[in-house]
N, C-alpha and C positions, 0 to 999 in steps of 0.2 A: 767533144766540143768542135765547132767549125765544120761539121759534116753537112754542109748546106745543100750539096747536090742530092744527097740521100734524103735529107729532110724535104726538099722540094718534090722529089718523086713521091714521097709519102703524102704530102699535101695534095698533089694532083690526083693521086689515086683515091684518096678519101673524098675529095670533092666530086670526082667522076662517079664514084659508087653511090654517094649520098643522093645526088640529083638535085636539081634546082628547087624542088618542092619540099625538100627535107626541112623540118622545122628549125633546126639549128645550123642551116647552111651558112648563115652570116658568121657564126663562130669559126667555121672552117675557113672561110675566106679571110677572116681576120688573122687567123694563125699563119696563113700563107703570106698575108700582107706584112706581118712582123718579120718573117724570114726574108722577104724581098727587101725590107728596110735595112736589115742587118748587113746584107751583102751590097747595099748601095744601089739597088735597082728601084729607084724612087718612082719612076713612071708606072711600073707594074704594081708597086705598093699603092700608088694612088688609084689605079684601076680597081684593085681589090677593095680598097677602102670605100670607093664609090658604090661598089656592089653591096657592101655591108650596110651603108647608110640607106640605100634604096630598099633593102630588105627590112631594116629596122630604123626608120627615121626618128629623129629626136636627139636631145642633147645627152647622149650616152657615151659609152666608151668608144663606140665605132666612130663617132664624130671627131674624137681626138685623133684617131688614126688618119682620118681624112685631112684634118687641119695640119697635122704633122707633115704629111707628104707634100701638101701645098707649100708650106713654109720652107721646107728643105729645098724644094724646086724653085723657090724664089717667087712664087705666085701669090704674093701678099694680098693683092686686090681680091682674088677669089676666096682666100682665107677670111678676109674681112667680111665678105658677103655671106659666107657660111656662118660666121659668128653673129651677124645681124639677124639671122633666122632664129637663133637661140641665144639671147643676150647674156644668159648666165654661164654659158659654156666656157668663156674665156677665163674668167676669174676662178671659178670653182673646179673646173676639170682640166682645161688646157694648160693653165699655168703650172700645175704639178708635172704635166707631161713635158713641158719645155724645160723645167728644172732638171728632170731626169736626163733628157737629151743632152743638155749642156754639160751636166756633171759627168756623164759617161764619155762625152767627147773629150773633156779635159783629161779624164783618167786614161783613155786609150790613145791620146794624142791624135785623135781623128780630126780632120779639118771640118770646122763647123760652117754651116751656111749662114752668112751674115747679111743683114738687110742693107741695101744701099742707103746712103744718107737722104736720098729723095723720098724714101718710103716713110710715110708718117701715119699710117693706119694703126689700129689697135694691136694687131698681131705683131707688127714690126716693133712697136714700142714695148710690147711685153717681152719680146725676145731680147731687146737691148737691156731692159731692166734685169732680166734673169742673168744675162751675160755679165753685167756689171757686178751684181751681188755674188754670183758664184765665183767670179774672179777675186773678189775681196775675201771671201771665205777660204778660197784655195791658198791665198797668200798667208793666211793665219793658221791653217790647220791642214792635216793630212786625212783624206777620206779613207776609212777602214773598210766599209762594206757598202755595196750598192743595194738600193731598194730594200731598206731595212728599217726597223723601228723597235721600240720597247727593249732597248739594249740594257744589259746589266753586267758590270765588272765583277769578276770573281773576288772573294774576300782578300786574296793576296795581290790583286790588281794585275795579274799576269795574263788573264784570259778575259774574253768578252763574249757573252752569249746574246743573241738577238733573234728576232723573228724576221724571216724573209717575207717580202710583200710583193703583191702585184699592184702597183700604184694605180693602174687603170680601174680597179674595182674598189679602192678604198673610199673615194669621195662619194657622198650621197649613197652609201651602201644600204640596200634593203634586202631582207631575207625573210621567207615565210617562217612562222613560228614552228611549223612542223619539221622544218629542216634548218635549224639554227647554224650559222656559220660565222666565223670571225672574218670581218671585212678585209679581203685581200690577202689573208694568211696563206702562205705557201710552205711553211716549215720552220724548223729551228736549226740555227748554225752556231758554231763556237769558233772564234778566232783563238787558236792555241799558241800562235807565235806571231807577235806583232811585226817583228823585223822581217821575217821570212814571208809573212802573209799566209801562214798555214791555217786553212779553214776546214773544219770537220762538220759535216751535215749529220745531225742527230736523228731527226724525223721529218717526214714530208707533210706534217700538219702541225697545228698548235700556234699559240700566240702568248705574248706577255711572259716570257721566261724569266725565272729568278733563281739565283744561287741559294743554296742552303748556307747557314752561317759558317759551317765548317768547310765549305767549298767542295763537298763530296757529291752533292746531288744538284739537279736542276729540276725545278717544278715549272709547269706551264699549264695553260688552260686552253 
């Protein structure tokens, strides 16, 4: 964890070797964009997000990366203009991205980019709404797992199993029948100690985990 310099070298090497004509070059740019975002280099994250959208325009996952970089940089007018090109992207795709950004910011005590009071466009309003509701939830409960779903407590209530998710691929998921996949599924984890936050990763695939009645087994699909 946190080996960002090594990760960046790998990103650069993969992009260089793949070449700009590679069919999945947008995915490689997006992976590097995510790393830039994590280290706070939002200008470079925006540059890579722009390349992704140029390669694959439309209201997909890459548009969320572009909007996210613009919002964090405080360029709300440009973000609003991008949303206007794809009216559905704000509510169905970018709102979950904003929720994840805010929740992870609260969890890590990272300083969040807040819109100025003079900003009244849809992206600024959405961020304020998410901030308010996440703040209310945070005051009432403690977050146990990031980017997760389909959780199930063990019969004795001492453990929690859940599916790890890639939130960017959950919404409006489509998959060919020849290669069925669970939307956004990235694996199965178990929280074994709530106080210490001890988490054990079981598998790197799967969805909808459930405990057996005796708590000895976990089934998933």
